[in-house]
KEVO-147490 format. One record per residue: residue in one letter; x, y, z of N, C-alpha, C, CB in turn. Coordinates in steps of 0.2 Angstrom, whole numbers, plus 5000, padded with zeros to 4 digits. Each point is the difference from the previous one (the first is absolute). Glycine has a CB too. Example, Ala and Ser with C-alpha at 12.3 -4.5 7.8 and 13.67 -1.06 7.14 Angstrom:
<pamis>
a506649725039499650065000500450065000499149945006/s500750114990500450065001499650055003500649974990/
</pamis>
This chain:
<pamis>
x355354495178500250044994500749994999499150095002/x501349915003500749994999500249934997500250085010/x499449874993500149934997499850004993499849955011/x499750084987499750004993500650034995498850005004/x501450064998500550044996500649965000499550115003/x500849875002500649965000500049944996500250045011/x499349924990500049944996499950014992499549945010/x500150124989499950014993500750034996498850035003/x501550015001500750024998500549954998499850105007/x500249854998500549954999499849954995500250015012/x499249984986499849954996499950024993499449955009/x500350124990499850014993500150084998499249905001/x500550145003499950074998500650055001498849985002/x501350074995500550055001499750055005500449994989/x500150055014499850055005499450054997501249995005/x499050034989499550044996499349985000501050044994/x498949895004499449975000499750005007500449934990/x499950055015499850005006499750075002500849915004/x499650144995499750075001499450014996501250045002/x498749944992499450014996499449975004500749994989/x499449945013499549975004499850045006500449894996/x500150135008499950045006499650064999501049955005/x499250094990499750064998499249994998501150054996/x498849905000499349984998499649995006500449954989/x499950015016499649985006499950055005500549894999/x500050165002499850065004499550044997501249995004/x498950024989499550054997499349975001500950034991/x499049905008499349985001499850005007500249924990/x500350075015499850015007499850075001500749915003/x499650144994499950075002499350014997501250034999/x498649954995499350014997499549965005500550014988/x499749935014499549975004499850035007500549904995/x500150145008499950035006499550055000501149985002/x498750054992499550055000499349984999500850074995/x499149865005499349984999499750005007500349924991/x499050075009499650015006500249965006499150044992/x501049895006500149965006500749985001498949954998/x501550095000500849995000500350065004500049934990/x500650065013500450055002500749984999499250035009/x501350024993500749994998500349935002500150125000/x499749865007500349945002499749944997500250065011/x499249944988499749944996500249994993499050025008/x501150044989500250004993500749985000499250094996/x501249935008500849985000500149935001500250115005/x499349854999500149935001499949964993499650025012/x500150014983499949974994500750004996498850035000/x501750015002500550014995500549934999500050125004/x500149845002500449944998499749954996500550025011/x498849974990499749964995499950024993499349975010/x500750104989500050034994500649994996499250085004/x501449935000500649994997500149934997500550095008/x499349864997500149934998499649994994500249975012/x499250054987499549994995500350034993499050005008/x501350064992500350034995500649964997499650115004/x500849875001500649964998499849934997500750075009/x498849904994499849944998499750004993499849975012/x499850084986499850014994500550014995498950045005/x501749994997500550034995500549944999499850125004/x500149824999500549954999500149984993499849965012/x499650034985500149984993499950064995499549895003/x500650175000499950064995500750034999498850035005/x501449954989500750034998500050074999500249894995/x499350145005499950084998499950045007499649974988/x500449995018500050045006500550055001499449905005/x500550164995500550055000500350025006499450054990/x501249975011500350035006499750075001501049924999/x499150105007499950075002500350054995499849965013/x499950084985500350054995500350065004499149974991/x501650025010500350055003500050074997500849915004/x499050145000500050074997500650045002498749995001/x501450064996500650045001500050035007500050034989/x499549975015500050035007500249945005499150084997/x500949865000500349955005500649964996498849995005/x501850044995500549974997500349945004500350114995/x500149855002500349945003500450025007500049944989/x499950025016500350025006500749975000498950005006/x501550015000500749985000500149925000500250105007/x499349874996500049925000499949984993499649995011/x499950034985499949984993500650024996498750015002/x501650054999500550024996500649955001499650125000/x500549865006500649965002499949934996500150065011/x499349914990499849944997500050004992499349985010/x500650084987500050014993500750004998498950065000/x501549985003500750004998500449945001500050125002/x499949855004500449945002499849934997500250075011/x499149934989499749934998499650004993500049975012/x499950094986499650014994499249985001501049974993/x498850055013499349985003499650075000500449905007/x499150104989499550055000499449995004500450034988/x499250025013499449985004499549974995500150105007/x500049884987499649964996500349934999499650114994/x500949885009500349935000499649955004501250054998/x498749894999499649965004500349975006499449974989/x500350015016500349975006500449944999499150045006/x500749914990500449954998500750024997499049934999/x501050124997500650024997500550035005499350024989/x500450025015500450035005500349955005499250105000/x500549855002500349955004500649974996498949985006/x501050004988500549974995500650055000499149934993/x500850135006500550054999500450005007499450074991/x500349935014500350015007500449935001499150095004/x500649864995500349935001500649994996498949955003/x501150084991500649994995500650055003499249974990/x500650095012500550045003500349975006499450104995/x500249875010500249975006500549954999498950035005/x501049934989500449944999500750024998499049944996/x501150135002500750024998500450025006499550044990/x500249965016500350025007500649945001499050075005/x501649954997500549955002499849965006500850084996/x499349855003499949965006500649995004499249944993/x500650065014500649995005500149925001499750115005/x500949874993500149935000500149985008500550004988/x499249945013500149975007499650045005501149974997/x498550085002499650035005499249994999500950095000/x498949875005499349984999499550045005500449894997/x499950155007499650045005499850074997500749955009/x498750064991499750064997500050065006499349934991/x501150125008500050055005499550054999501249995001/x498550014993499450044998500250085000499349925005/x500250124995500150074999499650045005500349994988/x500050055016499650035006500050074999500249915007/x499350124997499950075000499650025006500150024988/x500250035016499650035006499950074999500549915007/x498950114994499850075000499950025008499650004987/x500750045016499950025007499950075001500749915003/x499050105003499850075002500250005008499150034991/x501450015011500250015007499650065003501249954997/x498550045008499650055003500450035007498949954995/x501150115006500450035006499550055003501149994994/x498950005013499650045004500450065003499249905003/x500650164995500350065003500750014999499150005008/x501349954991500850025000500349954995500050045012/x500649984986500449954995500750015003499350024990/x500949925014500650015004500649964996499350015011/x501349994993500649974998499849924999500850095005/x498949885000499849935000499649994994500049995013/x499550054985499649994994500549994994499050065005/x501549994995500450004994500449945000500150125000/x500149855006500449945000499649944997500750055010/x498749954992499549944998500050014992499350005011/x500550054987500050014992500649984997499150095001/x501549935001500649994997500249935000500350115003/x499449855001500149935001499749954996500250025011/x499450014984499649964995500450004994498950025005/x501349924992500449994994499650024994500749915005/x499650134991499750024993499350045001500549904996/x499450145010499450045001500150064996499949965011/x499550054985499950064996499550045002500449944990/x499850135012499550045003499750054995500649995010/x498850034991499750054996500250075003499049934998/x501250075009500350065003500449985006499050074996/x501549965006500449995005499750025007501050004992/x498650045008499650035006499349985000500950095001/x498849905004499249995000499650064997500249935010/x499350054987499550054998499550005005500249984988/x499850085015499550015006499350034998501050025007/x498549964998499450034999500050075002499449895002/x500050154997500050075001500250025007499250014991/x500649945014500250015007500649985003498850005001/x501649974994500749975002499949945005500650114997/x498949865003499949945004500249934997499050075005/x500849924989500149944997500450014994499049955005/x501650024994500450014994500149934997500550105004/x499649894989500249944997500550014995498849965002/x501549984997500649994995499849944995500950065008/x499049954986499849954996500749974997498850054997/x501249885002500649974997499949944997500650055009/x499949924988499949934997500749965001499150054992/x500849895009500649965000499949934997500450065010/x500149904989499949944996499849945004500850054992/x499349955014499949945004499750015007501049954994/x498550015008499750015006500550005006499049954995/x501550015004500550005006500650044998499649895003/x500350174994500650044998500350045006499450024990/x500349975016500350045006500649965002498950035004/x501750014996500749975002500150015007500450034989/x499549915015500050015007500750025003499149915000/x501450064997500750015002500250084999500349884997/x499550154998500150074999499650045005500149984988/x499350005013499650035006500350005006498949984994/x501349955008500349995006500650045002499649894999/x500950124996500650045001499850075001500649924992/x498950115004499850075001499750015006499950014988/x499749945014499650015007500550005005499049944995/x501550025006500450005005500450075000500249874999/x499950154996500450074999499550055003500749974990/x498650035009499650055002499949995008499450004989/x500649945013500049995008500650015003499249914998/x501450114998500650015003500349945004499750125001/x500349824995500249945003500549974995498949985006/x501750004997500549974996499849944996500950055008/x499449944986499849944997500449945003499950064989/x499749885012500349945004500649984997498949975003/x501650015001500649974998500049934999500650095007/x499949884990500049934998500049965007500750034989/x499750005016500049965006499350005003501150045002/x498550014998499350005002499649954996500050125003/x500149884991499649954995500249935002500050084991/x500649905010500249945002499749985007501150014993/x498950045012499749985006499349985000500850085005/x498849964991499349985000499949944996499750125001/x500749874994499949934996500149945005500450064989/x500149955015500249955005499449995005501250024999/x498550035003499450005004499449974997500450105006/x499549914988499549974996500049934999499950114994/x500849875005500149924999499949975006500850024991/x499450015015499949975006499249995002501150055004/x498650014995499250005001499749944996500050135002/x500249874992499649954995500249925003500150084990/x500549915012500249945002499749985006501150024995/x498850035010499649985006499350005000500950065005/x498849984991499250004999499749964995500150115005/x500349884989499849974994499650054996500049895006/x499950174996499650054996500550044995499250015010/x500550024985500350044995500450065003499249964992/x501450055006500350065002500550034994500049965012/x500150104987500450034995500749995001499150084997/x501249865001500749985002500550044996499649895002/x500250164994500450054997500250055005499649984988/x500050035017500250055005499750074998501049945003/x498750074991499850074998499450025004500549984989/x499049975012499450025004500250035007499349914993/x501150055010500250025007500450065000500049885003/x500550134993500450065000499650064998501049934998/x498650074997499650054998499550025005500149974989/x499549985014499650025006500350045006499349894996/x501350085005500450035006500250084998500449885003/x499850134991500250064998499450055000500949954993/x498550035005499450044999499750025007499749944990/x500450015015499850015007500550065003499549885001/x501150114997500550055002499850074998500949915000/x498850094994499850074997499350025002500749974990/x499050005015499450025003499449964998500550115001/x499549844995499549964997499749965006500450014988/x499049985013499749955005500249934998499150085002/x501049885003500349934999499549974995500650005011/x498750004990499549964997500050034992499449985011/x500850084988500050024993500749994996499250095004/x501349905000500749994997500049944996500550065010/x499249894992500149944995499550004994500349935010/x499250114991499650014994500450044995498950005007/x501450054995500450044995500649964997499750115007/x500649854998500549964997499849954995500650025011/x498849954990499749964995499950034993499549945010/x500350124991499850044993500750024997498950045005/x501649974999500750014997500349944997500150095008/x499849854995500449944998499649974994500549995012/x498850014988499649964996499650044995500049915009/x499850064986499650054995499450025003500449934991/x499550145008499450035003499650044995500650015011/x498749984989499650044996499850065003499649894995/x500050165001499950065003499650005006500050044988/x499549915013499749995006500450005006499149944994/x501550015005500450005006500450065001500249884997/x500050164998500350065000499650055004500649984990/x498850035008499550055004500049985007499350024990/x500749925012500049985007500650015004499149924997/x501550075000500650005004500250085001500449894995/x499450155001500150075001499750035006500050024988/x499449955014499750025006500449975006498950004995/x501549955004500449975006500750045001499549894997/x500650164999500750045001499850065004500549964989/x499950055016499950065005500250074997500049925009/x499950094985500250064996499450034997501149964998/x498950115001499450034997499949984992500250105007/x499249884991499949984994499350024998500749905001/x499250124992499350024998499749944996500450124999/x500049834999499749954996499449965004501149994994/x498350015004499549975003499649954996499950115006/x500249894988499649954996500449994993498950035005/x501049914992500349984993499449974996501249995005/x498750034989499549974996500549964995499050095001/x500849854998500449964995499649974995500849975009/x499350044985499649974994500549954996499150104999/x500949845002500549954998499849954995500550025011/x499949974984499849954995500749974998498950064996/x501049875003500649964998499849954995500650025010/x499649984984499849964994500549954999499350094995/x500449855005500449944999499749974993500349975012/x500149974986499749974993499349985001501249974997/x498749995009499349975001499550035004500749904998/x499550155006499650035004500250075002499749895005/x499950154999500150075002499950015007499750044989/x500849995015499850025007499950075000500849915004/x498650115000499850075000499750015007499950004987/x500250055016499650035006500150075000500149895006/x499450144998500050075001499950015007499650034988/x500850015016499950005007500250075003500349875000/x499450155005500250065004500149985007499350074993/x501449945009500249995006500050065004500749904996/x498950105010500050075004499949985007499550064990/x500949965014500049995007500049925001499450105002/x500249875002500049935002499649964995500150035012/x499650014982499649974996500349994993499150055006/x500749904990500249994993499349984996501249965003/x498650094993499450004997500149974992499550095008/x500349864991500049974993499550034995500649895004/x499350174996499450034997500350054995499249995010/x500750004983500350054995499750075002500149914991/x500350155008499750065001499450024997501250035002/x498749954991499450024997499449965003500750014989/x499449945015499449975003499850045006500449894996/x500050165006499850045005499550064998501149975006/x499050054988499650054997499349984999501050054995/x498550005004500250075000499950035007499650014989/x500349955016500050025007500650025003499049935001/x501650054997500650015003500649984996499549995011/x501150014992500649984996500549985005499850084991/x500849915007500549985005500250055005500549934991/x499550135008500150065004499549995006500550074991/x498849925008499549995005500249945004499150064992/x501149895006500249945004500550025004499649924991/x501050115007500650025004499850045005500749994990/x498950065009499850055005499649975005500150094992/x499449875006499649965005500349965005499250004991/x501449965006500449965004500450055005500049914991/x500350145006500450045004499650045006500750024990/x498749995009499650045005499549955004500050104992/x500149835006499649955003499250014999501049985009/x498950054985499350014999499749934997500250134998/x499749825006499849944997499350004997500849955009/x498850094993499350004997500050024993499650035011/x500850024987500150024993500449954997500050125003/x500549855000500449944997499549954998501150035006/x498549954999499549944998499650024994500049975013/x499750094987499650024994500449994994499450095007/x501249934992500449994994500149934998500650115003/x499649855002500149934999499349964998501050005008/x498550024996499449964998499750034993499749995012/x500450074986499850024994500449974994499750115005/x500949884996500449964995499849934999501050085003/x498849895003499849935000499350004996500649975011/x499050074990499350014997500150004992499550055011/x501049994987500150014993500249934996500250125002/x500149845002500249934998499449954998501150025006/x498350004997499549954999499450034997500449955010/x499450034984499450024996499649944998500650104996/x498849915003499549954999499450024996500449935010/x499350034986499450024997499450005005500449964989/x499750005016499549995005500250045007499749894995/x499950165006500150045006499949965007499650104994/x500049855005499849965006500649955001498850004998/x501549974997500649965001500650035002499549934992/x500650135006500650055002499950015007500150054988/x499349975014499950025007500149945005499250094997/x500649855001500149945003500849985001498949964996/x501450054998500749995001500450055004499949954989/x499950115011500350055004499949995007499950084991/x499549905011499949985007500449945002498850044999/x501349914997500449955002500850025001499249924994/x501050125001500750035000500150045007500050004987/x499550045015500050045006500149955006499350094995/x500349865005500049955005500749975001498849984999/x501550004995500749975000500550055003499749934990/x500250135008500550065002499950015008499950054989/x499549945013499950015008500449945003498950064999/x501049884998500349945003500850015000499149934996/x501250104999500750014999500250055005500049974988/x499650085013500250055005500049985007499450084993/x500349865009500049975007500549965001498850015000/x501649974994500649965001500650035003499549934991/x501050045012500650035002500450034994500149925010/x500250134992500450044994500649954998499750115005/x500249884988500649964997500450034995499349905002/x500650174998500450044995499849994993501050005008/x498349984991499849994993499950064996499449905005/x500750094989500050064995499350014998501149984996/x498750095004499350014997500150014992499750065011/
</pamis>
């Protein structure tokens, strides 16, 4: 249905005409569902084909009318914007819309000598906190550049077990590691490394690389930060992980993991990231929930109606892997549909076998 509607909008019809075809098709399906050998599900499956038929018949029908907007359904904010900015109505044909937008885009100033397309990005995030919201949590949030909060404190459930803060920021790598590092050292009551310390570790790194032929951070920052973190009580094996997140770009998944490496109270237990970045020729997009040692690339709506992000977070926190498995498997099942129950069952059985094979392999930190 989405493909039919999208192609029809781009090639010929207006939004209003598409609404007309959709309304006719749903009306007919509703009437069909009341017949003796039909039900709601069977009738609903006729809708895409009906829409396609209505629009195909209307190609040469210049009198094909748009949806007749009634007073109870006034124009929304988006249509009002398009009307005022571009002169586009819901009765404007798709080809005309594309021409108007292309003409407006052509007016944009061109950057001379710049061939690299940085695109436009947006991240919608939700930070989850378990039972507490500490100073370390505040430091983490304050280290994201351009972070915009819906609220400065978590919104807790009725039992004050799980809280969340919704936010947005412009870049997936908005976490400012240097800012976090400076504030973390202050929280650990450790002095900031001196220039002499930095020079000493830079020399050690150069010597190590010359003798071993292996990579080393010759700036000295990795070594000096790791040493300072160990001085503040961080385990040696965790110090380099945190130093890496401080020195190099880190995404929210990295952030959720390094917090668990800091020997200070923290409530942050999970981060949901819905990320999109639009370039001229392609779009990057993913939706991921990072919780504990897991990263689930499952949109929250895919977990419903059986559960939501909160259920996943609590299941991981309480190590209720049986319930967690139910949520994950249910979301996978919703991704697969077929007109043949037999073929769907066959595919699911093969998928289950592949998953069992994967479960028997050594842990490679793979992402679900």
